[in-house]
C-alpha positions in Angstrom: -4.6 -18.3 -6.3 -3.3 -15.3 -4.6 -3.5 -15.1 -0.8 -6.1 -12.4 -1.2 -8.4 -14.7 -3.2 -7.7 -17.6 -0.9 -8.9 -15.4 2.2 -11.8 -13.9 0.1 -12.9 -17.4 -0.9 -12.8 -18.7 2.6 -14.8 -15.7 4.0 -17.5 -16.0 1.2 -17.8 -19.7 1.9 -18.8 -18.6 5.5 -15.4 -19.2 7.1 -13.4 -17.4 9.9 -9.9 -16.3 8.9 -6.9 -15.0 10.8 -5.5 -12.2 8.7 -2.6 -9.7 9.2 -3.5 -6.2 9.1 -1.8 -2.7 9.3 -2.2 -2.6 12.9 -2.7 -6.1 14.6 -3.8 -9.5 13.5 -7.5 -9.6 12.7 -10.1 -12.2 12.8 -12.2 -11.7 9.9 -15.7 -12.9 8.9 -18.4 -12.1 6.4 -21.4 -10.6 8.2 -23.7 -12.3 5.8 -23.1 -15.7 7.8 -24.6 -15.7 11.1 -23.1 -18.9 12.1 -19.8 -17.7 11.1 -20.1 -14.6 13.3 -21.3 -16.8 16.2 -18.1 -18.8 15.7 -15.9 -15.6 15.8 -17.5 -14.5 19.0 -16.8 -18.2 20.4 -13.1 -18.1 19.4 -12.6 -15.0 20.9 -14.8 -15.8 24.2 -16.4 -12.4 23.7 -19.6 -11.2 25.0 -22.4 -10.7 22.3 -22.9 -7.2 23.8 -19.8 -6.0 22.3 -20.2 -5.2 18.7 -17.7 -5.9 16.1 -15.9 -3.3 14.2 -16.2 -3.1 10.2 -13.7 -3.0 7.5 -14.3 -1.6 4.2 -12.2 -1.1 1.0 -13.6 2.4 0.3 -16.3 4.7 1.6 -18.7 3.7 -1.3 -19.0 0.2 0.4 -20.9 2.0 3.3 -23.7 3.4 1.1 -25.8 0.4 1.1 -25.7 0.1 4.8 -27.6 3.4 5.6 -24.5 4.9 7.2 -24.4 8.6 7.8 -21.3 9.9 6.3 -21.3 13.6 7.4 -19.0 16.4 6.6 -16.6 15.6 9.4 -16.1 12.0 8.0 -15.6 13.3 4.6 -12.8 15.5 5.9 -11.1 12.6 7.7 -11.4 10.5 4.8 -9.4 13.1 2.7 -6.7 13.2 5.3 -3.1 11.4 4.9 -4.4 8.7 7.5 -7.0 7.1 5.2 -6.4 4.3 4.5 -4.6 3.7 7.7 -4.9 3.2 11.4 -7.9 5.5 11.8 -11.3 4.1 13.0 -14.5 6.2 12.6 -17.5 5.7 14.9 -20.6 6.6 12.6 -24.3 6.6 13.1 -27.0 5.9 10.5 -29.1 8.4 8.4 -32.3 6.8 9.7 -31.8 3.2 10.7 -29.3 0.4 9.3 -30.4 -0.9 6.0 -29.0 -4.5 6.3 -30.2 -7.1 8.6 -26.8 -7.8 10.1 -26.6 -4.2 11.7 -30.2 -4.3 13.1 -30.3 -2.9 16.6 -27.2 -1.0 16.4 -27.0 2.7 16.8 -23.4 3.1 15.6 -20.6 1.3 13.9 -17.0 1.5 14.2 -15.3 1.3 10.6 -11.9 1.4 9.0 -10.1 1.3 5.7 -7.0 -0.6 6.3 -3.5 0.4 4.8 -2.8 -3.1 3.8 -2.8 -4.0 0.2 -3.6 -7.7 0.8 -6.5 -7.0 2.8 -7.8 -4.1 0.6 -7.8 -6.5 -2.2 -9.9 -9.0 0.0 -12.3 -6.2 0.8 -12.9 -5.3 -2.9 -14.0 -8.8 -3.5 -16.0 -9.5 -0.4 -17.4 -6.1 0.5 -17.5 -5.0 4.3 -16.2 -7.5 6.7 -16.4 -7.7 10.5 -12.7 -7.7 11.7 -11.7 -7.5 15.2 -8.4 -8.2 17.0 -7.2 -11.9 16.9 -7.0 -12.6 20.8 -9.1 -14.1 23.4 -11.2 -11.5 25.1 -9.3 -9.8 27.8 -5.8 -10.8 26.9 -3.4 -9.0 24.7 -3.2 -9.6 20.8 -0.2 -11.8 20.1 2.1 -10.6 17.3 2.3 -13.9 15.6 -0.1 -16.6 14.3 1.3 -19.5 16.4 0.5 -17.7 19.6 -2.9 -16.6 18.4 -3.8 -20.2 17.4 -2.8 -21.3 20.9 -4.9 -18.5 22.6 -8.1 -18.8 20.7 -11.0 -21.0 21.9 -11.0 -23.2 18.9 -9.5 -23.2 15.4 -10.4 -20.7 12.6 -11.0 -21.9 9.2 -7.7 -20.2 7.7 -4.7 -18.5 9.3 -2.6 -16.4 7.1 1.0 -15.9 8.2 2.1 -12.3 8.0 5.3 -12.4 10.4 5.5 -10.6 13.5 3.1 -7.5 13.5 4.0 -4.4 15.4 1.1 -4.1 17.8 -0.3 -0.6 17.6 -3.9 -0.2 17.6 -5.9 2.4 15.4 -6.8 5.7 16.9 -10.7 6.0 17.1 -12.6 9.2 16.2 -16.3 9.5 17.2 -17.8 11.4 14.2 -21.2 11.5 15.6 -20.1 14.1 17.9 -19.8 17.7 16.9 -16.8 18.6 16.8 -15.6 14.8 16.3 -13.9 13.5 19.6 -11.0 11.2 19.8 -12.2 8.1 21.9 -8.9 6.3 21.8 -5.3 7.4 20.9 -3.5 4.7 18.9 -1.3 4.8 15.9 -2.1 8.4 14.9 -1.5 11.1 17.7 -3.9 13.6 18.8 -1.6 16.3 17.6 -1.5 14.9 14.1 -5.4 14.8 14.0 -6.2 18.3 15.5 -6.3 20.3 12.3 -8.6 17.6 10.7 -11.2 17.6 13.5 -12.3 21.2 13.3 
């Protein structure tokens, strides 16, 4: 069984996995399992008031969620930065169409530039993926330190070596024109022409 299939199987059985991404190590869970989402929050010691970001394999996976994919988003998706370290903040056309997004006005979503993770996402569909660290502490660049830091044990931890810790750049596409809310791996200068 490939690593991607092993990760996907764990997540589709309700597990929580530490996985390497193209930015930092992530804690991943399928949103279909409320108990697993609860476990992820416990592992991070994260407040339930802080919503979790979403990863998808492609923009088509967002359609069943009721997400508003406007022209600004489409332009950025066609940029050289997708897949990659670019996170979009998106709203909904009217309201979320799935139970696990009820009560949310927006989501942060990213298509990672990581072949293994993209294969996982093709199998599982959208996943909740957040940095693999205890809330308030820096994200370690290796699995051993992550496992020491978390408040409990994930169901699976995939070793990906030491990962350079550069967070994604966040662009709020609900605003017109779109606004950069956090500069990360992609600089403001590189993005400017894609935001007008």
